[in-house]
N, C-alpha and C positions, 0 to 999 in steps of 0.2 A: 662778411666783411672782406673787401678786396684791397690789398696793398701791393701794388706793382704797376707796370705800365704797358709795354707793348702787347703782352698777352692778355692784359686786362680786358680789352674790348671784346675779344672773342669769348672769354669766360663769362663776362657779364651778359652778353647777348644770349649765350647758350643757357645759362642758369635762369635768366629772366624769362625766356621763352618756356622754360620748364615750370614756371610759376613761383620761383624763389624770390624773396624780397632781399635786395642787396644794398649794402652801404659801401661806396667806393672811396678810396683815398689815394692820393698821389704818393704819399710816403708815410712812414710810421709817426713822425712828429705831428702831422696833420690830425691823425686820429687821437693821439695822446693829448694834444692841445684842446680838442673838441670831442671828448668821448661821447659816443652815442648813448642815449638813455635806455634804449631797449636791450633786452637780453640778446647776446650774440651766441649762436649755436655752432658756428664754424668760422674759422679764420683761415684764409688762403693768403699766403705771403711767400715771397722769395726768401731763400735762406741767407743769401748774401746781398746786403743793401748798404748804401752809404750811411755812415753814422750809427746804424743799429742793425743787428742781424735779425732774421725772422724769429729765431728762438728768444732773443732778448725782447723783441717787441711783444711776443705772446706772453712772456712772463710779466712784463710791465703791465700789459692789458689785464691779465688775470689779477694782479695785485690791486689794480684800480677798481676792478669789479668786486673784489672781496672786501673792500672797505679800507 
């Protein structure tokens, strides 16, 4: 799952070419409002983002997945 922007294109292209399936989001709120149904193995995010930090997002996402 990718949450970030300028660097996102490069990372998405690189990981896609390596065969990884990716879910992109422009910001944490987008993901939390429409959580993916499949299992997420890795979350790449910026540490400092508007309204929610990367660690806060990861914790919220984990709570959502855990039930």
